[in-house]
N, C-alpha and C positions, 0 to 999 in steps of 0.2 A: 297558611302553614299546615293546617290539618289535611288539606288536599295533597300537599307535597309529601307529608308523612304517609298518607294512604298510598300514593303513587310509588313511594319508595318501598313500602312493604310488598306491593304487587310486583314490582320490577326487580327488587333486590339491589337497587342502585339509586344513590342520591341525585338530586337535581344537578348539583355542581359536577358530579362525576359524569352524568350523562352529557352535560354541556361540554366538558373537557373532551369527552369521546367524540362528540359531534364536531368540535373544532379540529381535532386531529384528523378526522375523516375529510373535512373540508380542505385542510392544508395538504393532505396527501393527494386529493383529487386535483387541487390547483397545481401541485407540482407535476402530476402526471400529464395534465394538459400542456403545461409549459415545456415539459420534456418532449412530448410528441411534436409540438410546434417546432422546437429547435432541431429535432431529427429531420423533420420534413424540409426545413430550410437548408440543412446540410446536404440532404439528398438532392435538393433542387440545384444548389450551386455545383455539386459534384456532377450532376447531369449536364450542366452547361459545359464543364470541362471535357466530359466524355464526347459530347456532340462536336466540340471543337476539334477533336482528333478524328472525327468521322466514324465513331462507333455508336451502337444503339445502347443507351443507358440501361434499359431493362435487361438486355442480354448480359451486359457487363456485371450489373449487380447480382443477377441470378447466378452467373458463373462464380462470382466471388463468394456468395453464400454457399453454393454447392460444394466448392472446393474447401470451404472452411469447416462446415458442419455435417456434410453428408458423405464424406469419404473417411475410411479408417486412418489414412495418413494425415489428413487435415485435423482430425480430432486429437491425434496423439501429439502433433506439433502444437496444437492449441494448449494441451496440458503442459508441454515443455515450456512454452513461452509464458504461460499464465502462472506457473509455480512461484517464481520470485515476485511477480506482480501482485499476487494475492496478498502476500505479506507486506509489500510496499504500500499497497492501498490501505491495508489495515493500520499500518503505522501512521500514514497521513490522516486517515479517518479518526484515529484516537486523538491525534493532536487537534484536529478540528473540533471534536466533541469537547475538548478541554479549553477551547477558545484560543488555541495557538496555531501558528502556521509553520510547520517544520520544513523549511526549505533546505535543510542540511541532510536530507535523506540520502543523496548520492554519496556524500562523504561517509555517513554511517554505514551505508551498504559496502563501501570500499573497505572500511575497517572489518566488517564481517567477512569479506572475501579473504583478507590477509590472515585474520585470526584462524579461519577455518583451514586454510592451507597449511599454516605453520603448526597448528595443533594436530592436524591429521597426520603429519609426519613425526612430530615429537611425542605423541602419546605412546606409552610403553606397550610393547608387543603383547604382553600377557593380559592386557585389559580387554575383556570381551566387547564385541560391537554394541551390545545392548546397554553397556555402561559408557563406552567411548563416544558414541554418536550423540546421546543427550548431553554429555559433558561438553562436547565441542559446540553444540548449539548454545549451551549456557554461557560458555566463554565468548562466543560471538555476540550474544545478547549483552553481556557486560561491556564488551568493547564498543558496541553501537551506542549503548546508554551513556558511556563515558564521553563519546564524541558529541552526543546531543546535549551534554551538560555544558559545553562551551557556549553556544548561543543563549542557553538559559541563564547562565551566569552574567553574560553581558547585559541581557534584558533586566535582570534583577538589580545589578549594581550600577548600571549606567543609563538605563532606559532605552538603549539602542534596540531597535526591533529585531526579533529573532529571525525575521525574513532576511535582513541584510547580513547579519552575522552568519546565518546558515549558509547563504550563498558564498560568502567569503571562505567559510570552513570547507565547502566542497572543493575549492581551488587549493587550499593549503594541506588538506589531509593526505592526499596521495603522495606528494613529495615528502611530507613529514613521516609517513609510514616507511617510505624507502630509506630515509635517513636513519631512522631508528633501527631498521632491520640490518642495514649495512654497517652499523656501528658495533654490532655484536656478531662474532664469528659463528656462534651456534645458530642464530637466527638466519644469518646469511646462507649457511649451508642448508638449513631447513627449507628456505625459500627456493634454492636451486633444486632440491629434491622434489618439492611440491610442484614446481613448474614442469617437471618431467612426468609426474604422475603420483597420485596418492596410493598408499597401501590399500588393498582391497577391503580390509576390515574397517577402513575409515571412509568408506563411500556408501552412498545410497544406491540401491540396485536400480538399473534401468528395467522398464517393463519388458523390453525385448529380450533380456537375459533371464526372465522368469518363465516357468512352464505355463504360459497362458495362451498357447495356441497361436503364437506369432503376433500378439498384440504389441504394438510399439515398434515393430520392425522399421528400420530406416530413420528412427528418431532417437532423441535422448530423453524422452519422457521417463520420469522416474518416480519412485515412491515418496519423494519429497513433497509431492502434491498432497499426500495424506497428512503429513506434518503441518503443512500450510493451512489446510482446512481445519485441522484440530485446533491450531492456535487461534484461528478466527472464531470458531465456535466457543472456545473457552473464554476468549476475550469478550465476546458479545454477551455471554451469560454473566460474567463478572461485572461488566459495566452496568447491566440492568438490575442485577440482584444484590450487589454489595453496597455497603454504606460508602466506601471510598469511591466507587464508580458513580454513585449519585452525587457526591460532593464535586467530583470532576465535572460532571455535566452541569451542575448548578453554577460552578465558577465561570463557565463559558457565558451564561446569560447575564451575569452581573458580578464583577469583582467586588463592588461596594456592598451590595446586598448580601453576598456570600460572607464577607467579613463580618457584617452586622449580625448574621445568623450564627456566627461561631465557626464558620468554615475557614481554615487557614488557606486563603487564596494563593499565596505565594508557594506554599508547600504543594498544593494541588498542581500549580503550573510546573514546578520542578518535576513532580512525579509524572505528569503527563508527557513532558519532553523526554525524560529518561526512558520511560516505557516505549514511547514512539521510536526512539533511537535503538532500543534493544530489539524491537521487532524488525526494524530495517537491517540490523546486523544479522539477524537470523535469515533474512531474505538473501543476504550475501552467502550465507552458509549453504543454502539450497543450490546455489549456482556452482559452488566449488565441489561440494560433496556429492551432489546429485547429477547435475547436468554434465559437467566437464570432467569430473574426477581428477582435476588438477587445478593448480593456482594460475590464473591468468588475469592480470589487471585489464586486459583488453575486453573482458566481459562487462566492464563498467560502462554501460551504454544508456545513461539517463533513465535507469530503472526508477529512481526516486521521483523524478519529475513526472514520469508516466503514472506512478503510483498516486501522486497528488491529483492528477486529472481523473484517474479511475475512481478515486474516493469521492470526488465531486459528482461524477457520473452516477455513482451508486447512492447518491443522496446522503453522503456522510454516514451511512450505516455499514457495519462490517459485512453483513450478508450481501448488501447491494454492491459493495466494492469487490467482493469475491466474484459475484456474477458478472460485473463489468469486466473484471480481469479475464475471466474465461471467454467472454464475448470478444474482447480485444485480441487475446491470444489466437482465437479462431480466425478472426479477420486478417491477422498477420500471416497465419498459415494460408488462408485463401489468397492473399496478395502474392505469396511466393509461387503458388501454383497457377493462379489465374492468368499470369503473364504468358503462359504457354498456350493458352486457348483464345486469346484476343490479341489485337494489334495495339492495345493500349500500353504505353511504356510502363515498365515496373515502377519507376519513380512517381508517375502520376497516380498509379493505384495506391501506393503508399500515402500520397497526399490525400487521396479520397478517404482512406481509413482514418488518418490523423484528424482531418477536418471534421469528419462525422463525430468523433469522440470529443473534440473541442467544443463543437456546438452543443453536444449532449451535456457537457459540464456547465454550460452557462446558467441554467435555472438554479442549480444547487449553489453556484458561485454567488448569484444574486441573493439567495436566501442567507448565505453565510455572512455576507458583508452588509446586508440591509435588513437582517431579520430581527428577532426579538431581543437581541443583546443590547445592553445599555450603552455600549460604545466606550466604556471606560477601561478597556483592556490595556490601552496604551499607557495608563497610569501605573502599571505594575512596577516599573522601575523608576517612576517619577515620584509622585507624592506618596506612594506606598513604600518608598525606599526606607523612610525613617520610622515606620510603624513597627508595632510588636509582631514578631513572627516566631 
């Protein structure tokens, strides 16, 4: 004991703290090795497909990377594609950190699309953009959070997994939104106007329209990327430094022990799902206000599902999910351009990109489902149903 106290004075760190730090480093190293192995396996399988069509895998991959990250056009397309994905990955990662799986991200994203389009048209003309735009993002967040409340309520009161109800909500929300909009003449007129184009004061500027020396020409990359990065940084700080963030993370490890320690596990579950849905709704706002400057439900292209995969690729961390989103956006840009320089069909290049990220998500997926959690999350709507909340 005396030796430990002496060592603690010399190092400024207790034995348990040093042990926890060593375990974290070991876990990170193990995850890094697993991620590298998964990526190598994905590259190997992709190489087989490339050889099958008679191309050199090294040349195809080199061309893909060059077009993605070493050309101005590729970088700006990467920013454009990554902007909503950064928020979608953050939404999925927040749910994962709270022990939930928010499979309803696409539906919440659709709510954000609709609210952004309607609010962009209906906001009074006298309202300045610095008030109007944050307010629209807030409304999109409220709409996405309300949509996420549906699977959370089913989990709480019936025990049905949020995975199932989230996927069902993805199918129901778009027609439900259309029914609500067409039931009110004002909303119906606003949707028609938003489909044609939003007022300039309700949009986020494209980089190509700013005096930046031609940066962003030929793309729809916009300043929404700054809002997405800001949300991720604030969310990461809040989760690590706040009492509520700590309680959300502890709830993921064990609902039972969290309840024993005085943490309201059900409340944390609801809060996690609502915040996750709110961020997904904001992702929809960046598409309407930033990318297209108009409302188009055709932009609903599995952003939520991709966000889940990218959150897993990023190790369920907000910064990792943001980096994975930027990498994915770049490879999508590379896939668009690489088809002009090789004889590999564009669909096959898309398959290579998707396969690479799916393999990269496997290690984090294994950690989430077989990690340190107690496995009692399924009891949230079951035996936790009648408890004090």
